[in-house]
Biopython code that builds the backbone (N, CA, C, O; Angstrom):
import numpy as np
from Bio.PDB.StructureBuilder import StructureBuilder

atoms = [
    (1, "MET", "N", (7.867, -75.962, 17.319)),
    (1, "MET", "CA", (7.906, -74.674, 17.982)),
    (1, "MET", "C", (6.750, -73.792, 17.514)),
    (1, "MET", "O", (6.071, -73.171, 18.331)),
    (2, "LYS", "N", (6.525, -73.735, 16.193)),
    (2, "LYS", "CA", (5.428, -72.927, 15.672)),
    (2, "LYS", "C", (4.086, -73.439, 16.192)),
    (2, "LYS", "O", (3.175, -72.666, 16.489)),
    (3, "ARG", "N", (3.996, -74.753, 16.291)),
    (3, "ARG", "CA", (2.749, -75.363, 16.740)),
    (3, "ARG", "C", (2.424, -74.932, 18.172)),
    (3, "ARG", "O", (1.273, -74.623, 18.479)),
    (4, "GLY", "N", (3.415, -74.910, 19.033)),
    (4, "GLY", "CA", (3.222, -74.482, 20.416)),
    (4, "GLY", "C", (2.800, -73.025, 20.491)),
    (4, "GLY", "O", (1.932, -72.668, 21.288)),
    (5, "ALA", "N", (3.412, -72.174, 19.661)),
    (5, "ALA", "CA", (3.068, -70.758, 19.654)),
    (5, "ALA", "C", (1.632, -70.547, 19.182)),
    (5, "ALA", "O", (0.912, -69.704, 19.718)),
    (6, "ILE", "N", (1.227, -71.307, 18.191)),
    (6, "ILE", "CA", (-0.140, -71.195, 17.675)),
    (6, "ILE", "C", (-1.145, -71.634, 18.740)),
    (6, "ILE", "O", (-2.176, -70.991, 18.935)),
    (7, "LEU", "N", (-0.832, -72.738, 19.429)),
    (7, "LEU", "CA", (-1.725, -73.206, 20.487)),
    (7, "LEU", "C", (-1.812, -72.186, 21.625)),
    (7, "LEU", "O", (-2.890, -71.970, 22.180)),
    (8, "MET", "N", (-0.708, -71.570, 21.967)),
    (8, "MET", "CA", (-0.700, -70.569, 23.029)),
    (8, "MET", "C", (-1.540, -69.364, 22.627)),
    (8, "MET", "O", (-2.306, -68.846, 23.439)),
    (9, "MET", "N", (-1.407, -68.914, 21.388)),
    (9, "MET", "CA", (-2.187, -67.760, 20.921)),
    (9, "MET", "C", (-3.676, -68.092, 20.923)),
    (9, "MET", "O", (-4.499, -67.255, 21.295)),
    (10, "ALA", "N", (-4.023, -69.306, 20.510)),
    (10, "ALA", "CA", (-5.428, -69.714, 20.495)),
    (10, "ALA", "C", (-5.997, -69.751, 21.911)),
    (10, "ALA", "O", (-7.129, -69.327, 22.142)),
    (11, "ALA", "N", (-5.205, -70.263, 22.862)),
    (11, "ALA", "CA", (-5.659, -70.325, 24.249)),
    (11, "ALA", "C", (-5.851, -68.929, 24.820)),
    (11, "ALA", "O", (-6.831, -68.682, 25.524)),
    (12, "LEU", "N", (-4.939, -68.016, 24.533)),
    (12, "LEU", "CA", (-5.070, -66.641, 25.014)),
    (12, "LEU", "C", (-6.288, -65.951, 24.410)),
    (12, "LEU", "O", (-6.988, -65.213, 25.104)),
    (13, "ALA", "N", (-6.545, -66.181, 23.143)),
    (13, "ALA", "CA", (-7.704, -65.581, 22.485)),
    (13, "ALA", "C", (-9.000, -66.116, 23.097)),
    (13, "ALA", "O", (-9.946, -65.359, 23.314)),
    (14, "ALA", "N", (-9.040, -67.405, 23.371)),
    (14, "ALA", "CA", (-10.235, -67.997, 23.973)),
    (14, "ALA", "C", (-10.446, -67.461, 25.386)),
    (14, "ALA", "O", (-11.577, -67.170, 25.774)),
    (15, "ALA", "N", (-9.382, -67.330, 26.150)),
    (15, "ALA", "CA", (-9.497, -66.807, 27.511)),
    (15, "ALA", "C", (-9.986, -65.368, 27.496)),
    (15, "ALA", "O", (-10.805, -64.989, 28.333)),
    (16, "GLY", "N", (-9.506, -64.570, 26.572)),
    (16, "GLY", "CA", (-9.954, -63.187, 26.451)),
    (16, "GLY", "C", (-11.413, -63.103, 26.089)),
    (16, "GLY", "O", (-12.123, -62.220, 26.571)),
    (17, "SER", "N", (-11.868, -63.998, 25.256)),
    (17, "SER", "CA", (-13.267, -64.018, 24.856)),
    (17, "SER", "C", (-14.167, -64.351, 26.040)),
    (17, "SER", "O", (-15.204, -63.716, 26.228)),
    (18, "VAL", "N", (-13.784, -65.325, 26.824)),
    (18, "VAL", "CA", (-14.573, -65.708, 27.990)),
    (18, "VAL", "C", (-14.579, -64.577, 29.007)),
    (18, "VAL", "O", (-15.623, -64.266, 29.581)),
    (19, "GLN", "N", (-13.439, -63.968, 29.233)),
    (19, "GLN", "CA", (-13.348, -62.890, 30.210)),
    (19, "GLN", "C", (-14.186, -61.692, 29.767)),
    (19, "GLN", "O", (-14.778, -61.019, 30.610)),
    (20, "ALA", "N", (-14.249, -61.415, 28.483)),
    (20, "ALA", "CA", (-15.014, -60.278, 27.973)),
    (20, "ALA", "C", (-16.504, -60.462, 28.204)),
    (20, "ALA", "O", (-17.242, -59.478, 28.240)),
    (21, "GLN", "N", (-16.967, -61.698, 28.363)),
    (21, "GLN", "CA", (-18.379, -61.947, 28.533)),
    (21, "GLN", "C", (-18.826, -61.900, 29.989)),
    (21, "GLN", "O", (-20.027, -61.911, 30.261)),
    (22, "ALA", "N", (-17.899, -61.850, 30.919)),
    (22, "ALA", "CA", (-18.253, -61.815, 32.337)),
    (22, "ALA", "C", (-18.838, -60.457, 32.698)),
    (22, "ALA", "O", (-18.370, -59.440, 32.186)),
    (23, "PRO", "N", (-19.846, -60.408, 33.563)),
    (23, "PRO", "CA", (-20.399, -59.129, 33.995)),
    (23, "PRO", "C", (-19.327, -58.298, 34.685)),
    (23, "PRO", "O", (-18.428, -58.858, 35.313)),
    (24, "PRO", "N", (-19.404, -56.970, 34.582)),
    (24, "PRO", "CA", (-18.375, -56.123, 35.158)),
    (24, "PRO", "C", (-18.254, -56.243, 36.670)),
    (24, "PRO", "O", (-17.182, -55.982, 37.217)),
    (25, "ASP", "N", (-19.328, -56.632, 37.364)),
    (25, "ASP", "CA", (-19.257, -56.747, 38.819)),
    (25, "ASP", "C", (-19.015, -58.178, 39.274)),
    (25, "ASP", "O", (-19.204, -58.496, 40.448)),
    (26, "GLY", "N", (-18.595, -59.047, 38.349)),
    (26, "GLY", "CA", (-18.315, -60.428, 38.703)),
    (26, "GLY", "C", (-19.564, -61.276, 38.871)),
    (26, "GLY", "O", (-19.479, -62.391, 39.385)),
    (27, "GLY", "N", (-20.716, -60.779, 38.455)),
    (27, "GLY", "CA", (-21.946, -61.543, 38.526)),
    (27, "GLY", "C", (-22.873, -61.104, 39.626)),
    (27, "GLY", "O", (-23.982, -61.622, 39.753)),
    (28, "GLY", "N", (-22.431, -60.149, 40.427)),
    (28, "GLY", "CA", (-23.295, -59.624, 41.480)),
    (28, "GLY", "C", (-23.051, -60.281, 42.816)),
    (28, "GLY", "O", (-22.111, -61.055, 42.997)),
    (29, "SER", "N", (-23.923, -59.950, 43.745)),
    (29, "SER", "CA", (-23.818, -60.463, 45.102)),
    (29, "SER", "C", (-24.112, -61.959, 45.119)),
    (29, "SER", "O", (-24.691, -62.493, 44.173)),
    (30, "PRO", "N", (-23.714, -62.631, 46.193)),
    (30, "PRO", "CA", (-24.044, -64.059, 46.299)),
    (30, "PRO", "C", (-25.553, -64.317, 46.230)),
    (30, "PRO", "O", (-25.984, -65.321, 45.663)),
    (31, "ASP", "N", (-26.357, -63.412, 46.805)),
    (31, "ASP", "CA", (-27.812, -63.567, 46.731)),
    (31, "ASP", "C", (-28.299, -63.493, 45.290)),
    (31, "ASP", "O", (-29.144, -64.282, 44.867)),
    (32, "ARG", "N", (-27.759, -62.538, 44.542)),
    (32, "ARG", "CA", (-28.145, -62.388, 43.136)),
    (32, "ARG", "C", (-27.698, -63.609, 42.321)),
    (32, "ARG", "O", (-28.441, -64.092, 41.467)),
    (33, "GLN", "N", (-26.496, -64.100, 42.584)),
    (33, "GLN", "CA", (-26.000, -65.273, 41.868)),
    (33, "GLN", "C", (-26.878, -66.488, 42.167)),
    (33, "GLN", "O", (-27.187, -67.268, 41.266)),
    (34, "ALA", "N", (-27.281, -66.649, 43.432)),
    (34, "ALA", "CA", (-28.139, -67.776, 43.805)),
    (34, "ALA", "C", (-29.515, -67.661, 43.145)),
    (34, "ALA", "O", (-30.063, -68.652, 42.662)),
    (35, "ALA", "N", (-30.066, -66.449, 43.127)),
    (35, "ALA", "CA", (-31.369, -66.232, 42.483)),
    (35, "ALA", "C", (-31.280, -66.513, 40.991)),
    (35, "ALA", "O", (-32.199, -67.089, 40.406)),
    (36, "ARG", "N", (-30.182, -66.110, 40.378)),
    (36, "ARG", "CA", (-30.010, -66.349, 38.944)),
    (36, "ARG", "C", (-29.895, -67.843, 38.651)),
    (36, "ARG", "O", (-30.487, -68.336, 37.691)),
    (37, "ALA", "N", (-29.134, -68.565, 39.477)),
    (37, "ALA", "CA", (-28.998, -70.008, 39.279)),
    (37, "ALA", "C", (-30.346, -70.704, 39.439)),
    (37, "ALA", "O", (-30.677, -71.597, 38.660)),
    (38, "ALA", "N", (-31.129, -70.300, 40.446)),
    (38, "ALA", "CA", (-32.457, -70.884, 40.655)),
    (38, "ALA", "C", (-33.379, -70.561, 39.490)),
    (38, "ALA", "O", (-34.157, -71.413, 39.058)),
    (39, "MET", "N", (-33.299, -69.348, 38.983)),
    (39, "MET", "CA", (-34.131, -68.942, 37.853)),
    (39, "MET", "C", (-33.763, -69.748, 36.602)),
    (39, "MET", "O", (-34.645, -70.212, 35.879)),
    (40, "MET", "N", (-32.465, -69.913, 36.351)),
    (40, "MET", "CA", (-32.042, -70.668, 35.165)),
    (40, "MET", "C", (-32.507, -72.117, 35.260)),
    (40, "MET", "O", (-32.901, -72.706, 34.253)),
    (41, "LYS", "N", (-32.468, -72.696, 36.450)),
    (41, "LYS", "CA", (-32.929, -74.069, 36.633)),
    (41, "LYS", "C", (-34.440, -74.161, 36.435)),
    (41, "LYS", "O", (-34.928, -75.055, 35.743)),
    (42, "ALA", "N", (-35.173, -73.240, 37.041)),
    (42, "ALA", "CA", (-36.637, -73.253, 36.935)),
    (42, "ALA", "C", (-37.117, -72.961, 35.517)),
    (42, "ALA", "O", (-38.180, -73.429, 35.110)),
    (43, "CYS", "N", (-36.343, -72.195, 34.773)),
    (43, "CYS", "CA", (-36.748, -71.774, 33.428)),
    (43, "CYS", "C", (-36.118, -72.602, 32.314)),
    (43, "CYS", "O", (-36.261, -72.262, 31.140)),
    (44, "ASP", "N", (-35.426, -73.678, 32.661)),
    (44, "ASP", "CA", (-34.707, -74.463, 31.660)),
    (44, "ASP", "C", (-35.598, -74.871, 30.491)),
    (44, "ASP", "O", (-35.228, -74.661, 29.336)),
    (45, "SER", "N", (-36.751, -75.445, 30.767)),
    (45, "SER", "CA", (-37.619, -75.892, 29.664)),
    (45, "SER", "C", (-38.199, -74.706, 28.896)),
    (45, "SER", "O", (-38.381, -74.785, 27.681)),
    (46, "ASP", "N", (-38.490, -73.606, 29.596)),
    (46, "ASP", "CA", (-39.006, -72.405, 28.919)),
    (46, "ASP", "C", (-37.941, -71.828, 27.979)),
    (46, "ASP", "O", (-38.247, -71.394, 26.868)),
    (47, "ILE", "N", (-36.699, -71.829, 28.439)),
    (47, "ILE", "CA", (-35.603, -71.320, 27.609)),
    (47, "ILE", "C", (-35.460, -72.174, 26.356)),
    (47, "ILE", "O", (-35.295, -71.650, 25.254)),
    (48, "LYS", "N", (-35.525, -73.502, 26.532)),
    (48, "LYS", "CA", (-35.391, -74.410, 25.386)),
    (48, "LYS", "C", (-36.548, -74.234, 24.412)),
    (48, "LYS", "O", (-36.365, -74.352, 23.200)),
    (49, "THR", "N", (-37.732, -73.955, 24.935)),
    (49, "THR", "CA", (-38.918, -73.823, 24.091)),
    (49, "THR", "C", (-39.029, -72.442, 23.443)),
    (49, "THR", "O", (-39.272, -72.330, 22.242)),
    (50, "LEU", "N", (-38.850, -71.401, 24.242)),
    (50, "LEU", "CA", (-39.115, -70.037, 23.774)),
    (50, "LEU", "C", (-37.875, -69.270, 23.310)),
    (50, "LEU", "O", (-37.982, -68.361, 22.487)),
    (51, "CYS", "N", (-36.712, -69.629, 23.829)),
    (51, "CYS", "CA", (-35.524, -68.796, 23.613)),
    (51, "CYS", "C", (-34.310, -69.608, 23.186)),
    (51, "CYS", "O", (-33.176, -69.240, 23.495)),
    (52, "ALA", "N", (-34.540, -70.709, 22.479)),
    (52, "ALA", "CA", (-33.455, -71.621, 22.138)),
    (52, "ALA", "C", (-32.346, -70.970, 21.323)),
    (52, "ALA", "O", (-31.194, -71.397, 21.398)),
    (53, "ASP", "N", (-32.674, -69.953, 20.552)),
    (53, "ASP", "CA", (-31.679, -69.325, 19.678)),
    (53, "ASP", "C", (-30.966, -68.155, 20.352)),
    (53, "ASP", "O", (-30.204, -67.446, 19.695)),
    (54, "LYS", "N", (-31.194, -67.942, 21.630)),
    (54, "LYS", "CA", (-30.628, -66.790, 22.348)),
    (54, "LYS", "C", (-29.478, -67.237, 23.254)),
    (54, "LYS", "O", (-29.388, -68.401, 23.645)),
    (55, "GLN", "N", (-28.600, -66.276, 23.576)),
    (55, "GLN", "CA", (-27.488, -66.533, 24.489)),
    (55, "GLN", "C", (-27.263, -65.312, 25.358)),
    (55, "GLN", "O", (-27.602, -64.192, 24.975)),
    (56, "GLY", "N", (-26.687, -65.536, 26.531)),
    (56, "GLY", "CA", (-26.322, -64.433, 27.408)),
    (56, "GLY", "C", (-27.515, -63.606, 27.832)),
    (56, "GLY", "O", (-28.550, -64.146, 28.224)),
    (57, "ARG", "N", (-27.372, -62.300, 27.754)),
    (57, "ARG", "CA", (-28.446, -61.382, 28.176)),
    (57, "ARG", "C", (-29.692, -61.519, 27.321)),
    (57, "ARG", "O", (-30.796, -61.210, 27.770)),
    (58, "GLU", "N", (-29.519, -61.983, 26.084)),
    (58, "GLU", "CA", (-30.672, -62.150, 25.201)),
    (58, "GLU", "C", (-31.673, -63.151, 25.779)),
    (58, "GLU", "O", (-32.874, -63.035, 25.537)),
    (59, "VAL", "N", (-31.182, -64.139, 26.548)),
    (59, "VAL", "CA", (-32.083, -65.124, 27.160)),
    (59, "VAL", "C", (-33.023, -64.422, 28.132)),
    (59, "VAL", "O", (-34.234, -64.638, 28.094)),
    (60, "MET", "N", (-32.468, -63.581, 29.002)),
    (60, "MET", "CA", (-33.303, -62.871, 29.981)),
    (60, "MET", "C", (-34.288, -61.947, 29.268)),
    (60, "MET", "O", (-35.455, -61.872, 29.652)),
    (61, "MET", "N", (-33.835, -61.254, 28.250)),
    (61, "MET", "CA", (-34.729, -60.372, 27.496)),
    (61, "MET", "C", (-35.836, -61.185, 26.826)),
    (61, "MET", "O", (-36.987, -60.751, 26.780)),
    (62, "CYS", "N", (-35.492, -62.351, 26.312)),
    (62, "CYS", "CA", (-36.481, -63.216, 25.673)),
    (62, "CYS", "C", (-37.514, -63.695, 26.692)),
    (62, "CYS", "O", (-38.714, -63.680, 26.418)),
    (63, "LEU", "N", (-37.048, -64.118, 27.861)),
    (63, "LEU", "CA", (-37.985, -64.564, 28.896)),
    (63, "LEU", "C", (-38.916, -63.434, 29.309)),
    (63, "LEU", "O", (-40.121, -63.639, 29.455)),
    (64, "ARG", "N", (-38.362, -62.249, 29.495)),
    (64, "ARG", "CA", (-39.202, -61.099, 29.865)),
    (64, "ARG", "C", (-40.215, -60.790, 28.762)),
    (64, "ARG", "O", (-41.365, -60.454, 29.046)),
    (65, "GLY", "N", (-39.784, -60.903, 27.505)),
    (65, "GLY", "CA", (-40.667, -60.625, 26.381)),
    (65, "GLY", "C", (-41.766, -61.662, 26.214)),
    (65, "GLY", "O", (-42.789, -61.393, 25.585)),
    (66, "ASN", "N", (-41.555, -62.851, 26.778)),
    (66, "ASN", "CA", (-42.538, -63.923, 26.685)),
    (66, "ASN", "C", (-43.158, -64.223, 28.046)),
    (66, "ASN", "O", (-43.548, -65.360, 28.312)),
    (67, "SER", "N", (-43.249, -63.227, 28.896)),
    (67, "SER", "CA", (-43.691, -63.434, 30.285)),
    (67, "SER", "C", (-45.059, -64.099, 30.384)),
    (67, "SER", "O", (-45.307, -64.840, 31.335)),
    (68, "THR", "N", (-45.941, -63.860, 29.441)),
    (68, "THR", "CA", (-47.275, -64.465, 29.505)),
    (68, "THR", "C", (-47.268, -65.938, 29.106)),
    (68, "THR", "O", (-48.246, -66.648, 29.342)),
    (69, "LYS", "N", (-46.180, -66.400, 28.508)),
    (69, "LYS", "CA", (-46.075, -67.787, 28.055)),
    (69, "LYS", "C", (-45.243, -68.657, 28.995)),
    (69, "LYS", "O", (-45.122, -69.860, 28.762)),
    (70, "LEU", "N", (-44.670, -68.081, 30.046)),
    (70, "LEU", "CA", (-43.780, -68.815, 30.934)),
    (70, "LEU", "C", (-44.541, -69.774, 31.843)),
    (70, "LEU", "O", (-45.692, -69.531, 32.204)),
    (71, "SER", "N", (-43.874, -70.865, 32.205)),
    (71, "SER", "CA", (-44.445, -71.780, 33.188)),
    (71, "SER", "C", (-44.528, -71.053, 34.527)),
    (71, "SER", "O", (-43.832, -70.061, 34.743)),
    (72, "SER", "N", (-45.366, -71.539, 35.412)),
    (72, "SER", "CA", (-45.530, -70.857, 36.704)),
    (72, "SER", "C", (-44.235, -70.887, 37.511)),
    (72, "SER", "O", (-43.918, -69.908, 38.188)),
    (73, "GLY", "N", (-43.482, -71.982, 37.457)),
    (73, "GLY", "CA", (-42.220, -72.065, 38.189)),
    (73, "GLY", "C", (-41.204, -71.058, 37.689)),
    (73, "GLY", "O", (-40.503, -70.433, 38.484)),
    (74, "CYS", "N", (-41.120, -70.898, 36.390)),
    (74, "CYS", "CA", (-40.199, -69.930, 35.793)),
    (74, "CYS", "C", (-40.634, -68.517, 36.133)),
    (74, "CYS", "O", (-39.809, -67.675, 36.490)),
    (75, "SER", "N", (-41.927, -68.257, 36.023)),
    (75, "SER", "CA", (-42.448, -66.931, 36.330)),
    (75, "SER", "C", (-42.177, -66.561, 37.784)),
    (75, "SER", "O", (-41.791, -65.430, 38.078)),
    (76, "ASP", "N", (-42.380, -67.509, 38.690)),
    (76, "ASP", "CA", (-42.111, -67.272, 40.112)),
    (76, "ASP", "C", (-40.627, -67.008, 40.353)),
    (76, "ASP", "O", (-40.271, -66.107, 41.112)),
    (77, "ALA", "N", (-39.765, -67.789, 39.712)),
    (77, "ALA", "CA", (-38.325, -67.618, 39.876)),
    (77, "ALA", "C", (-37.867, -66.269, 39.332)),
    (77, "ALA", "O", (-36.985, -65.635, 39.910)),
    (78, "MET", "N", (-38.457, -65.833, 38.236)),
    (78, "MET", "CA", (-38.088, -64.530, 37.676)),
    (78, "MET", "C", (-38.535, -63.404, 38.609)),
    (78, "MET", "O", (-37.857, -62.381, 38.716)),
    (79, "ALA", "N", (-39.653, -63.585, 39.274)),
    (79, "ALA", "CA", (-40.132, -62.569, 40.204)),
    (79, "ALA", "C", (-39.200, -62.433, 41.412)),
    (79, "ALA", "O", (-39.170, -61.385, 42.057)),
    (80, "GLN", "N", (-38.448, -63.476, 41.714)),
    (80, "GLN", "CA", (-37.509, -63.452, 42.840)),
    (80, "GLN", "C", (-36.165, -62.821, 42.480)),
    (80, "GLN", "O", (-35.344, -62.565, 43.361)),
    (81, "MET", "N", (-35.939, -62.571, 41.202)),
    (81, "MET", "CA", (-34.673, -61.979, 40.769)),
    (81, "MET", "C", (-34.583, -60.532, 41.228)),
    (81, "MET", "O", (-35.488, -59.744, 40.950)),
    (82, "PRO", "N", (-33.505, -60.162, 41.926)),
    (82, "PRO", "CA", (-33.323, -58.754, 42.293)),
    (82, "PRO", "C", (-33.190, -57.915, 41.025)),
    (82, "PRO", "O", (-32.434, -58.263, 40.119)),
    (83, "MET", "N", (-33.915, -56.834, 40.971)),
    (83, "MET", "CA", (-33.873, -55.966, 39.795)),
    (83, "MET", "C", (-32.659, -55.051, 39.860)),
    (83, "MET", "O", (-32.212, -54.662, 40.940)),
    (84, "ARG", "N", (-32.142, -54.719, 38.703)),
    (84, "ARG", "CA", (-31.030, -53.774, 38.614)),
    (84, "ARG", "C", (-31.560, -52.453, 38.111)),
    (84, "ARG", "O", (-32.501, -52.402, 37.319)),
    (85, "ARG", "N", (-30.951, -51.401, 38.574)),
    (85, "ARG", "CA", (-31.317, -50.070, 38.107)),
    (85, "ARG", "C", (-30.607, -49.795, 36.794)),
    (85, "ARG", "O", (-29.620, -50.461, 36.479)),
    (86, "PRO", "N", (-31.093, -48.816, 36.012)),
    (86, "PRO", "CA", (-30.434, -48.464, 34.753)),
    (86, "PRO", "C", (-28.955, -48.163, 34.989)),
    (86, "PRO", "O", (-28.580, -47.548, 35.987)),
    (87, "GLY", "N", (-28.146, -48.601, 34.067)),
    (87, "GLY", "CA", (-26.707, -48.394, 34.183)),
    (87, "GLY", "C", (-26.021, -49.517, 34.941)),
    (87, "GLY", "O", (-24.810, -49.460, 35.153)),
    (88, "GLY", "N", (-26.770, -50.545, 35.358)),
    (88, "GLY", "CA", (-26.194, -51.678, 36.027)),
    (88, "GLY", "C", (-26.014, -51.524, 37.514)),
    (88, "GLY", "O", (-25.452, -52.405, 38.166)),
    (89, "ALA", "N", (-26.490, -50.395, 38.077)),
    (89, "ALA", "CA", (-26.346, -50.190, 39.509)),
    (89, "ALA", "C", (-27.297, -51.104, 40.261)),
    (89, "ALA", "O", (-28.434, -51.291, 39.826)),
    (90, "PRO", "N", (-26.867, -51.677, 41.375)),
    (90, "PRO", "CA", (-27.761, -52.532, 42.151)),
    (90, "PRO", "C", (-28.869, -51.715, 42.791)),
    (90, "PRO", "O", (-28.719, -50.502, 42.935)),
    (91, "PRO", "N", (-29.975, -52.337, 43.181)),
    (91, "PRO", "CA", (-31.058, -51.589, 43.819)),
    (91, "PRO", "C", (-30.581, -51.036, 45.159)),
    (91, "PRO", "O", (-29.672, -51.594, 45.773)),
    (92, "PRO", "N", (-31.183, -49.952, 45.608)),
    (92, "PRO", "CA", (-30.756, -49.375, 46.889)),
    (92, "PRO", "C", (-31.099, -50.308, 48.041)),
    (92, "PRO", "O", (-32.094, -51.031, 47.992)),
    (93, "ALA", "N", (-30.275, -50.289, 49.070)),
    (93, "ALA", "CA", (-30.512, -51.120, 50.260)),
    (93, "ALA", "C", (-31.724, -50.569, 50.990)),
    (93, "ALA", "O", (-31.932, -49.358, 51.066)),
    (94, "GLN", "N", (-32.522, -51.493, 51.528)),
    (94, "GLN", "CA", (-33.740, -51.064, 52.224)),
    (94, "GLN", "C", (-33.592, -51.217, 53.709)),
    (94, "GLN", "O", (-34.518, -50.904, 54.457)),
]
sb = StructureBuilder()
sb.init_structure("model")
sb.init_model(0)
sb.init_chain("A")
sb.init_seg("    ")
for serial, (resi, resn, name, xyz) in enumerate(atoms, 1):
    if name == "N":
        sb.init_residue(resn, " ", resi, " ")
    sb.init_atom(name, np.array(xyz, "f"), 0.0, 1.0, " ", f" {name:<3s}", serial, name[0])
structure = sb.get_structure()
């Protein structure tokens, strides 16, 4: 019985941790999610080379900080990422 309770508490703690890391808007629009997935794929080797010790938002900050060292594919993919305004607000519709 104690073992089951401990496993349940561990599962709840892990679920809370994962949920806490999700962006407040669920990751953004489908276009933004697609651009992010394409950027992560294009920048995979750059991330492994330049930002291996980073996670989450730190990866994007690291890539931006190393913009002159990025491969052309990664640089192009980052240029396609929709920019966010300060405070996390999406860019205005055009």
